[in-house]
N, C-alpha and C positions, 0 to 999 in steps of 0.2 A: 642416196644418202650415203652410200658405203663405197666411193668411186676414191679410191688413192688418190694422193698429190701427184704429178706425174713429174717423173726425176730431170735436173736439169740435164738438157745439152751438151754433154764434154766437148764436142768439138765448136760448136759455137762461143764456148766460154774461153778455148784454145788460141784461137785465129784472133791478131793485134789487128786493128785496123790500123792502117798509114795515115798517121797526118797530112794532109797539101796541103804546104806554104802557098798565100797568093805570091806573085809576082810583084816585082819590084814596081814596074808600069803601074800597074794595078794598083799601089799603094803612094806611088808618087802622083797617079794623076786624083786620088780622093785625098790628098794633102794641095793640091790644086785646088779643087773645088771645095773644099771644109775655108782653106785658108782665104779664098775669096770671096766667098760669102762670110765670112769673120771681120775683113777687109769693109765689105761694101756695108756692113752691120754696126762696125764702129764708126765711119762718115753717117751715117744715119741715126746712131745714138748720140750722135753732138751733134749735129744739125737740130736733133730734135731740144736739145737740152740750153742749147745756145737758144730756138726760136720761145723755150717756152722762162728763158732767162729774163726778152726781151720784150715782151709781153708783160705789162703788169698785170693784175685782176682789176675786172671791173666791178664788182660789187663791194658794197660797205655792209651785207649779214653775213655774220658767223660763219652760221650756219651754211650759206654759200662760199665763200674763202674755206673752210676744212674740206666741203665736199672737192672742191677744183682741186685743191693742192694735195687731196690722197690719188685726185682721178693722175695731173703730172706724174707723181711719185710712183703710182703706178705702170704707167707708158713707160715712164724714161728705164725704169727697175725691169719690165720684160726683157724690152730692149737690150739691157748690158746683158742682161741674164743669157739672152740667146747669142748675142755677140759673145760671152766666155765662153759659151758650151760649143759653140763651133772652133773657136780660139784653141779649146782646148781635146779636140777632138781629132785637128787640125798638127798637135805637139804631140799626139798619141800616135800618129798615124806617121810622125816620125821615125816616130819609136819604133816602131812598123817595119815601116821601111828599110833602117840599122838591122834589127833584127835579122830581116830577111835576106839582106847582102851582104852579113857573116854569116849565114846560113849557110846561102851558096859555096861561097867562099869555101866554108870547109868542106862543102862533099866536092870540089875543084880539085883543093891542093888536100888530102888528107897527112896527118902526122905521121913520120914514120918511126 
Protein backbone atom coordinates (compact mmCIF):
# COMPACT_ATOMS: atom_id res chain seq x y z
CA UNK A 1 0.00 0.00 0.00
CA UNK A 2 2.92 2.30 0.60
CA UNK A 3 4.97 1.17 -2.39
CA UNK A 4 6.28 4.18 -4.27
CA UNK A 5 5.86 4.43 -8.02
CA UNK A 6 9.09 3.35 -9.73
CA UNK A 7 11.00 6.13 -11.46
CA UNK A 8 11.41 5.77 -15.22
CA UNK A 9 14.81 4.60 -16.36
CA UNK A 10 16.62 7.54 -17.95
CA UNK A 11 18.92 5.30 -20.02
CA UNK A 12 16.07 3.52 -21.78
CA UNK A 13 14.42 6.80 -22.77
CA UNK A 14 17.56 8.45 -24.09
CA UNK A 15 18.53 5.64 -26.42
CA UNK A 16 17.00 5.88 -29.86
CA UNK A 17 16.04 2.81 -31.79
CA UNK A 18 17.41 2.93 -35.28
CA UNK A 19 14.78 2.36 -37.94
CA UNK A 20 15.72 -0.28 -40.47
CA UNK A 21 14.19 0.05 -43.92
CA UNK A 22 13.28 -2.98 -46.02
CA UNK A 23 15.44 -3.78 -48.99
CA UNK A 24 14.42 -2.79 -52.50
CA UNK A 25 14.28 -6.48 -53.41
CA UNK A 26 11.75 -7.16 -50.64
CA UNK A 27 9.60 -4.26 -51.81
CA UNK A 28 9.72 -5.32 -55.44
CA UNK A 29 8.89 -8.92 -54.61
CA UNK A 30 5.87 -7.68 -52.65
CA UNK A 31 4.84 -5.54 -55.64
CA UNK A 32 5.07 -8.54 -57.95
CA UNK A 33 3.09 -10.80 -55.62
CA UNK A 34 0.38 -8.26 -54.85
CA UNK A 35 0.18 -7.11 -58.46
CA UNK A 36 -0.07 -10.69 -59.63
CA UNK A 37 -2.97 -11.33 -57.27
CA UNK A 38 -4.64 -8.10 -58.40
CA UNK A 39 -4.38 -9.05 -62.07
CA UNK A 40 -5.61 -12.59 -61.42
CA UNK A 41 -8.53 -11.30 -59.36
CA UNK A 42 -9.35 -8.75 -62.06
CA UNK A 43 -9.72 -11.50 -64.64
CA UNK A 44 -11.72 -13.60 -62.16
CA UNK A 45 -14.03 -10.67 -61.42
CA UNK A 46 -14.52 -9.99 -65.11
CA UNK A 47 -15.29 -13.64 -65.75
CA UNK A 48 -17.79 -13.80 -62.89
CA UNK A 49 -19.56 -10.63 -64.03
CA UNK A 50 -19.78 -11.82 -67.64
CA UNK A 51 -21.05 -15.21 -66.52
CA UNK A 52 -23.78 -13.63 -64.41
CA UNK A 53 -24.72 -11.25 -67.25
CA UNK A 54 -25.03 -14.08 -69.80
CA UNK A 55 -27.22 -16.31 -67.60
CA UNK A 56 -30.70 -14.92 -66.94
CA UNK A 57 -32.49 -15.72 -63.73
CA UNK A 58 -34.80 -18.71 -64.15
CA UNK A 59 -37.45 -17.89 -61.55
CA UNK A 60 -40.54 -15.73 -61.73
CA UNK A 61 -40.94 -15.49 -57.96
CA UNK A 62 -40.10 -11.91 -56.89
CA UNK A 63 -38.56 -13.04 -53.60
CA UNK A 64 -36.29 -15.55 -55.34
CA UNK A 65 -35.31 -12.91 -57.90
CA UNK A 66 -34.44 -10.41 -55.17
CA UNK A 67 -32.33 -12.95 -53.28
CA UNK A 68 -30.49 -14.09 -56.41
CA UNK A 69 -29.79 -10.49 -57.46
CA UNK A 70 -28.49 -9.77 -53.96
CA UNK A 71 -26.22 -12.82 -54.02
CA UNK A 72 -24.88 -11.95 -57.48
CA UNK A 73 -24.21 -8.39 -56.37
CA UNK A 74 -22.48 -9.62 -53.23
CA UNK A 75 -20.24 -12.05 -55.13
CA UNK A 76 -19.19 -9.47 -57.73
CA UNK A 77 -18.76 -6.80 -55.04
CA UNK A 78 -16.52 -8.95 -52.85
CA UNK A 79 -14.44 -9.98 -55.83
CA UNK A 80 -14.07 -6.34 -56.86
CA UNK A 81 -13.15 -5.37 -53.30
CA UNK A 82 -10.40 -8.01 -53.18
CA UNK A 83 -9.09 -6.84 -56.56
CA UNK A 84 -9.02 -3.22 -55.38
CA UNK A 85 -7.29 -4.07 -52.11
CA UNK A 86 -4.48 -5.97 -53.81
CA UNK A 87 -4.12 -3.23 -56.43
CA UNK A 88 -3.84 -0.49 -53.80
CA UNK A 89 -1.33 -2.57 -51.84
CA UNK A 90 0.76 -2.98 -55.00
CA UNK A 91 0.68 0.79 -55.60
CA UNK A 92 1.64 1.45 -51.98
CA UNK A 93 4.56 -0.93 -52.24
CA UNK A 94 5.71 0.87 -55.39
CA UNK A 95 5.75 4.06 -53.31
CA UNK A 96 7.72 2.33 -50.55
CA UNK A 97 10.17 1.03 -53.16
CA UNK A 98 10.74 4.54 -54.47
CA UNK A 99 11.17 5.88 -50.93
CA UNK A 100 13.66 3.17 -49.97
CA UNK A 101 15.61 3.73 -53.19
CA UNK A 102 15.84 7.48 -52.54
CA UNK A 103 16.94 6.91 -48.93
CA UNK A 104 19.64 4.47 -50.04
CA UNK A 105 20.88 6.96 -52.62
CA UNK A 106 21.03 9.65 -49.92
CA UNK A 107 23.23 7.40 -47.77
CA UNK A 108 25.54 6.63 -50.69
CA UNK A 109 25.98 10.22 -51.91
CA UNK A 110 25.47 12.67 -49.02
CA UNK A 111 25.20 16.37 -49.76
CA UNK A 112 28.28 18.47 -49.29
